[in-house]
C-alpha positions in Angstrom: 56.2 153.0 149.3 58.1 153.8 146.1 56.8 157.1 144.7 59.0 157.0 141.6 57.4 157.6 138.2 60.6 157.6 136.2 63.9 156.3 137.6 67.1 156.8 135.5 70.2 155.2 136.9 73.7 155.7 135.4 72.3 156.3 131.9 74.9 156.6 129.1 74.4 156.8 125.4 77.0 157.0 122.7 76.7 157.8 119.0 79.8 156.1 117.7 82.7 157.9 119.3 80.5 160.7 120.6 79.1 160.5 124.1 75.8 162.3 124.1 74.7 161.3 127.6 77.3 160.5 130.3 76.3 158.4 133.3 73.4 160.4 134.5 70.9 159.5 137.3 67.7 161.2 138.3 64.2 160.5 139.4 60.8 162.0 138.6 58.2 161.4 141.4 54.6 160.7 140.8 52.5 164.0 140.7 55.5 166.2 139.8 56.0 168.8 137.1 59.7 168.8 136.3 61.7 170.8 133.7 64.7 169.3 132.0 66.8 172.2 130.6 70.2 172.9 129.1 71.8 174.5 126.1 71.6 173.0 122.6 73.5 169.7 122.3 73.5 169.0 126.1 71.8 165.6 125.8 68.2 166.5 126.6 66.6 164.9 123.6 68.8 161.9 123.7 67.7 161.3 127.3 64.1 161.6 126.3 64.6 159.2 123.4 66.2 156.6 125.7 63.4 156.9 128.2 60.7 156.5 125.5 62.5 153.6 123.8 63.5 155.4 120.5 67.1 154.8 121.4 68.7 152.0 123.3 70.9 153.1 126.2 74.6 152.2 125.8 74.5 151.4 129.5 72.5 152.1 132.5 68.9 151.4 133.7 65.5 153.0 133.2 62.4 152.2 135.2 58.9 153.4 134.5 56.6 153.1 137.5 58.9 150.5 139.0 59.2 148.4 135.8 62.4 148.1 133.8 62.3 149.2 130.2 65.2 147.0 129.2 64.6 145.2 125.8 61.2 146.8 125.5 59.9 148.3 122.3 58.6 151.9 122.3 55.0 150.6 122.2 55.6 148.3 125.1 57.1 151.2 127.1 54.1 153.3 126.2 51.9 150.5 127.7 53.6 150.9 131.0 51.8 154.3 131.3 54.0 156.8 129.7 53.6 158.8 126.5 55.5 161.7 124.9 55.2 164.5 122.3 57.9 165.8 120.0 59.2 169.3 119.4 57.4 169.4 116.0 53.7 168.5 116.2 52.6 165.6 114.0 48.9 166.3 113.5 46.9 165.1 110.6 46.3 168.5 108.9 43.3 167.4 106.8 41.4 166.1 109.9 39.6 168.1 112.4 40.9 168.6 115.9 38.4 166.2 117.5 39.3 163.6 114.8 43.0 163.9 115.5 42.6 163.3 119.2 40.2 160.4 118.8 42.9 158.4 117.1 45.3 157.4 119.9 43.3 155.9 122.7 44.2 152.4 123.8 41.7 149.5 123.4 39.7 151.2 120.7 37.0 149.3 118.8 38.0 147.1 115.9 38.7 148.8 112.6 36.3 146.3 111.1 32.9 148.0 111.3 31.0 144.8 111.5 33.1 143.6 114.5 32.6 146.9 116.2 28.9 146.8 115.8 28.7 143.3 117.2 30.7 144.2 120.2 28.6 144.6 123.3 28.1 148.2 124.4 30.1 149.4 121.4 28.0 152.5 120.9 28.3 153.4 124.6 32.1 153.0 124.5 32.4 155.2 121.4 30.1 157.8 123.0 32.3 157.8 126.1 35.5 158.3 124.1 34.0 161.3 122.3 32.8 162.7 125.7 36.4 162.2 127.0 37.9 163.9 124.0 35.8 167.1 124.5 36.6 167.0 128.2 40.3 166.9 127.5 40.0 169.8 125.0 38.0 171.8 127.7 40.7 171.1 130.3 43.3 172.7 127.9 40.8 175.5 127.0 40.7 174.7 123.3 37.2 173.1 123.0 36.2 176.0 120.7 38.5 174.6 118.0 37.2 171.0 118.1 35.8 171.1 114.6 38.5 173.2 113.0 40.9 171.5 110.6 44.3 170.9 112.3 46.0 172.6 109.3 44.3 175.9 110.2 45.5 176.1 113.8 48.1 178.5 115.1 51.4 177.1 116.4 50.3 177.4 120.0 46.9 175.7 119.3 48.7 172.9 117.5 50.9 172.3 120.6 47.8 172.1 122.8 46.1 169.7 120.5 49.2 167.5 120.5 49.1 167.5 124.3 45.4 166.7 124.2 46.1 163.8 121.8 48.7 162.4 124.2 46.3 162.7 127.2 43.6 160.6 125.4 45.6 157.5 126.3 45.2 158.3 130.0 49.0 158.2 130.7 50.3 158.3 134.2 53.5 160.0 132.9 53.7 162.7 130.1 56.9 163.8 128.5 56.8 167.0 126.5 59.6 168.0 124.1 59.6 171.8 124.0 55.9 172.3 124.2 56.2 176.1 123.9 58.9 176.4 121.2 57.8 179.0 118.6 54.7 179.8 120.6 53.6 183.4 121.4 54.4 184.3 125.0 50.8 184.7 126.2 49.8 181.3 124.9 53.1 179.8 126.1 52.2 181.0 129.6 48.7 179.5 129.2 50.2 176.1 128.2 52.3 175.9 131.4 49.3 177.0 133.5 47.3 174.2 132.0 50.1 171.7 132.7 50.3 172.8 136.4 46.5 172.4 136.7 46.7 168.9 135.1 49.3 167.8 137.7 47.4 169.3 140.6 44.1 167.9 139.6 45.0 164.4 138.2 48.3 163.5 139.9 49.9 162.9 136.5 53.7 163.3 136.3 55.1 165.6 133.6 58.7 165.9 132.4 59.3 168.9 130.1 62.3 169.6 127.9 62.7 173.4 127.6 65.6 175.3 126.0 64.5 178.7 127.2 66.0 178.9 130.7 64.5 182.3 131.5 61.0 181.2 130.6 60.9 177.9 132.6 62.6 179.3 135.6 59.7 181.6 136.0 57.0 178.9 135.7 55.4 177.0 138.5 57.4 173.8 138.2 58.3 171.6 141.1 61.9 171.0 140.2 64.5 171.7 137.4 67.2 169.4 136.2 70.0 171.1 134.3 72.1 169.2 131.8 75.4 170.4 130.2 77.7 168.4 127.9 75.8 165.2 128.6 75.9 165.4 132.3 73.6 166.7 135.0 75.0 170.0 136.2 72.5 170.6 139.0 68.9 169.9 140.0 66.7 171.7 142.5 63.9 174.2 143.0 63.6 177.0 140.4 64.8 179.6 142.9 67.9 177.5 143.6 68.7 177.1 139.9 68.3 180.9 139.3 71.0 181.6 141.9 73.5 179.1 140.5 76.3 180.7 138.6 77.3 177.4 136.9 73.9 177.4 135.2 74.4 180.9 133.8 77.8 179.9 132.6 76.5 176.8 130.9 74.0 178.8 128.9 75.9 182.0 128.2 79.5 180.9 128.5 82.1 182.4 130.6 85.5 182.7 128.9 87.1 184.1 132.1 85.9 181.1 134.2 88.0 178.6 132.4 91.1 180.7 132.7 90.7 181.1 136.4 90.0 177.4 137.1 
């Protein structure tokens, strides 16, 4: 039985004469929390954008839950069961938290109020969506800000609301682009604890881009994939990555290494 959530095979993406991603292959299994790390400019975001359909691969194949994404639009890829966030949250600041996260769910009632009222069980369906919204907020420990305006949230709270909004579509795969960037350390730790709990309790697959190597190597992730200069440098358990000298060199640089090679 195929347990693959995301399957990337020989993915390459060029921006004109610049090769941002160079023939990479990796797999994310169902029910895994995986970190994708690497220094700035290593190809992490380009890889994310190819998987989610914002960029077309120059070559290679991507499968989501066993289905090819070739020639699919981003919304069609999303319908396969995958959703993503971006490094900078895109909340509607003049709306409350609960209003923000009630926007994205699939199969919502018609925007025409008359059609909505005539639909059988419409009130029950709307009540169930609201109940789910509060449940998602509770799972991320931010139910207490449900009625706050999104524009008044802290950076960390905004990140959590962005994750909550993504979860409202009941994805089987969640891709997070630097979910703790600019977030205070205590709340950043809490965000990763919540992600671990989500994976353990729901079986969702989560792929996280993170630039801060020291931070993610100390989190409870299942595997880490390290990119450098568009290629996959190494992948393995956090303890294996911590002990790999090439990873340290990729982040910090090692002038002496090149001279000795």
